[in-house]
C-alpha positions as CSV (number, residue, x, y, z in Angstrom):
1,M,34.8,55.1,86.1
2,S,33.7,52.5,83.3
3,S,35.6,50.9,80.6
4,A,33.5,52.6,78.7
5,D,33.6,55.7,79.9
6,I,37.2,56.0,79.6
7,A,37.4,54.7,75.9
8,M,35.1,57.5,75.4
9,D,36.2,60.7,77.2
10,W,39.3,62.0,76.8
11,K,38.3,64.4,80.0
12,L,38.0,61.9,82.4
13,V,41.3,60.1,80.7
14,A,43.3,63.4,81.4
15,Q,41.8,63.5,85.0
16,A,44.4,60.5,85.2
17,I,47.4,61.8,83.9
18,D,50.5,62.9,85.6
19,H,51.6,65.2,83.1
20,T,55.7,64.7,83.5
21,V,58.7,66.0,82.7
22,L,61.8,64.4,85.1
23,K,64.4,65.0,82.1
24,P,68.1,66.8,83.7
25,E,68.3,69.1,81.6
26,A,64.9,70.4,81.4
27,T,64.4,74.4,81.6
28,R,62.1,76.3,83.4
29,S,61.1,77.7,80.0
30,A,60.4,73.3,79.9
31,I,58.7,73.5,83.1
32,E,57.0,76.8,82.1
33,K,55.1,75.2,79.3
34,L,54.7,71.6,81.1
35,C,52.1,73.6,83.3
36,R,50.3,75.6,81.0
37,E,49.6,72.5,79.1
38,A,48.3,70.8,82.9
39,A,45.9,73.9,82.8
40,E,44.7,73.6,79.5
41,Y,43.6,70.4,79.5
42,G,42.9,68.8,82.3
43,F,45.5,66.7,83.7
44,W,45.4,65.9,87.6
45,S,49.0,66.7,88.2
46,V,53.1,67.8,86.5
47,C,55.6,65.4,87.9
48,V,58.6,67.6,88.1
49,Q,62.4,67.5,89.6
50,P,62.3,68.8,93.2
51,C,64.4,71.8,91.6
52,H,60.8,73.2,90.1
53,V,58.6,72.1,92.7
54,A,58.3,75.9,93.9
55,Q,58.2,77.2,90.0
56,A,55.8,75.2,89.2
57,R,53.5,75.7,92.6
58,T,53.5,79.1,91.9
59,L,52.6,78.5,88.4
60,L,49.8,76.8,89.0
61,R,48.3,78.6,91.6
62,G,44.6,79.2,90.8
63,T,44.2,76.2,89.2
64,R,42.9,72.6,90.0
65,V,46.5,70.9,89.0
66,K,48.4,69.3,92.0
67,V,52.0,69.4,91.8
68,A,54.2,66.0,92.0
69,S,57.8,65.6,92.8
70,V,60.1,62.2,92.8
71,M,62.1,61.2,95.8
72,G,65.1,58.4,96.0
73,F,65.4,59.2,92.1
74,P,66.2,57.2,89.9
75,H,67.7,54.2,92.0
76,G,65.9,54.3,95.5
77,A,69.4,53.3,97.1
78,N,69.0,57.0,99.2
79,L,69.4,56.4,103.1
80,T,67.0,56.3,104.4
81,S,67.2,59.7,106.4
82,A,67.9,61.3,103.2
83,K,65.0,60.1,102.1
84,R,63.5,61.6,104.8
85,S,65.0,64.8,104.7
86,E,64.3,65.2,100.8
87,A,60.3,64.7,102.0
88,E,60.6,67.3,104.1
89,G,62.0,69.6,101.6
90,L,59.2,68.7,99.3
91,V,56.7,69.4,101.9
92,A,58.1,72.7,102.2
93,A,58.4,73.7,98.8
94,G,54.6,72.8,98.5
95,A,54.5,69.0,96.4
96,D,50.9,67.8,97.1
97,E,52.0,64.6,95.7
98,L,55.4,62.3,96.3
99,D,56.6,59.6,94.4
100,M,59.6,57.3,96.0
101,V,61.9,55.0,94.6
102,I,61.9,51.8,96.7
103,N,64.9,50.5,97.6
104,V,65.3,48.0,94.7
105,G,68.2,46.2,96.2
106,A,67.1,45.9,99.2
107,L,64.1,44.2,98.2
108,K,65.7,41.3,95.7
109,S,67.8,40.5,99.2
110,G,64.6,39.9,100.8
111,D,65.6,42.6,103.2
112,A,61.7,43.5,103.5
113,D,62.2,45.0,107.2
114,Y,64.2,47.6,105.7
115,V,62.4,48.2,102.5
116,Q,59.1,49.2,104.7
117,R,60.7,51.2,107.2
118,D,62.1,53.2,104.1
119,I,58.5,53.6,103.2
120,A,57.1,54.4,106.4
121,A,60.0,57.1,106.6
122,V,58.3,59.0,103.8
123,T,54.5,58.3,104.7
124,G,55.8,59.3,108.1
125,V,56.9,62.8,106.7
126,A,54.6,63.4,104.0
127,H,50.4,62.7,105.6
128,P,50.5,64.5,108.0
129,H,50.6,67.3,106.0
130,G,47.9,66.1,103.6
131,L,50.4,64.6,100.6
132,L,49.7,61.3,98.7
133,V,52.8,58.4,98.6
134,K,53.7,56.9,96.2
135,V,55.5,54.0,95.5
136,I,57.4,53.4,92.7
137,I,58.6,49.1,92.8
138,E,60.4,49.3,89.7
139,T,58.8,46.6,88.0
140,A,61.3,46.1,85.0
141,L,63.9,44.8,87.8
142,L,61.7,42.3,89.8
143,T,60.2,39.2,89.6
144,A,56.7,38.5,90.1
145,E,57.3,37.6,93.5
146,E,59.0,40.3,94.4
147,K,56.8,42.4,92.4
148,T,53.7,40.7,94.8
149,L,56.1,41.3,98.4
150,A,56.3,45.3,97.2
151,C,53.1,45.8,97.0
152,Q,52.2,44.7,100.1
153,L,55.2,46.2,102.0
154,A,54.3,49.5,100.4
155,V,50.9,49.0,101.4
156,A,51.9,48.3,105.1
157,A,54.1,51.2,105.1
158,G,51.0,53.3,104.5
159,A,51.1,53.8,100.7
160,D,48.7,55.7,98.7
161,F,49.4,54.5,95.3
162,V,52.1,51.7,94.3
163,K,53.4,52.5,90.5
164,T,55.0,50.6,88.1
165,S,58.3,52.5,87.0
166,T,60.6,55.5,86.9
167,G,61.2,55.2,83.0
168,F,65.1,55.2,83.2
169,N,65.7,51.6,84.4
170,G,64.4,49.2,81.8
171,G,61.0,48.6,80.8
172,G,58.2,51.2,81.7
173,A,54.1,50.1,82.3
174,T,52.7,47.2,81.5
175,V,48.8,45.6,81.5
176,E,49.7,42.3,83.6
177,D,51.9,44.4,85.9
178,V,48.9,46.6,86.7
179,R,46.7,44.0,87.1
180,L,49.0,42.1,89.1
181,M,49.8,45.3,90.9
182,R,45.7,45.8,91.7
183,S,45.2,42.5,92.7
184,V,48.4,42.8,95.4
185,V,46.8,46.0,96.6
186,G,43.0,45.4,96.5
187,D,41.0,48.6,98.2
188,R,43.8,49.6,100.3
189,A,45.8,51.5,97.6
190,R,45.6,52.4,94.3
191,V,48.0,52.0,91.1
192,K,50.0,54.3,89.0
193,A,50.9,53.1,85.3
194,S,54.7,54.8,84.4
195,G,57.3,54.0,81.8
196,G,56.4,54.0,78.1
197,I,52.9,55.3,78.1
198,R,52.8,56.8,74.7
199,S,49.8,56.7,72.6
200,G,45.8,56.6,73.7
201,A,45.7,53.1,73.4
202,D,48.1,52.7,75.6
203,A,46.5,54.6,78.3
204,V,43.1,53.3,77.9
205,A,44.2,49.8,78.3
206,M,46.5,50.8,81.7
207,L,43.3,52.3,83.1
208,Q,40.9,49.4,81.9
209,A,44.0,46.9,83.7
210,G,43.2,49.0,86.9
211,A,45.0,52.0,87.0
212,S,43.6,54.7,88.7
213,R,46.6,57.9,87.8
214,L,48.9,57.4,85.0
215,G,52.6,58.8,84.4
216,T,53.4,60.1,81.5
217,S,55.4,62.9,78.9
218,A,53.4,62.3,75.8
219,S,50.0,63.4,77.9
220,I,49.3,66.1,74.7
221,E,49.5,63.3,72.0
222,I,47.1,61.0,74.4
223,V,44.4,63.4,74.9
224,R,44.3,64.4,71.3
225,Q,44.2,60.8,70.0
226,L,41.1,60.5,72.1
227,G,39.4,63.4,71.1
228,A,40.9,66.5,72.6
229,K,40.7,69.7,69.5
230,I,42.0,71.9,71.7
């Protein structure tokens, strides 16, 4: 997918979007609407809280839309045993992809071994069942050196993606962070930009910077700005 393709074809952008509702007050009707929109516009997935995974799985049966959910969300400070158990529950509920938050405090304390083991506990559950794991490093809370280390640890632990942000802890994705993360992981993992992506221009900029996936709740507005007429 070239830069020109991204800029010209809203459908290519749609196929990179995790259509997201993670607000704690989200209702079942909101999840139903999210799933209907994802199928209509051809988004890659819906990303929902764990309690909504089974509903989304049922609503999206017969479509190509995946179901993603979050773990250790939004702070990442859960026990590793709790993250492992959460991953097992999401596998059972029918999730296709897991977006987990690292233990940010452990990373900033220099405990790299803990961070890597924490991630590996989740990939160890998810991968045998064919689920992808995206590791949220929460870039707004990290220095450039910490962002680099977090990406290295995620790759070493078998993560499929590194992801910028939860959207709940300060700033969101930036082009500079996406470029940095892409440069660190190379072809060993992909990059998901998430948090604050609100326009078609934002989405295109993130993809052109090296993101392969976008997490946003503004998906409809983004693709309409890029030419969708649905």
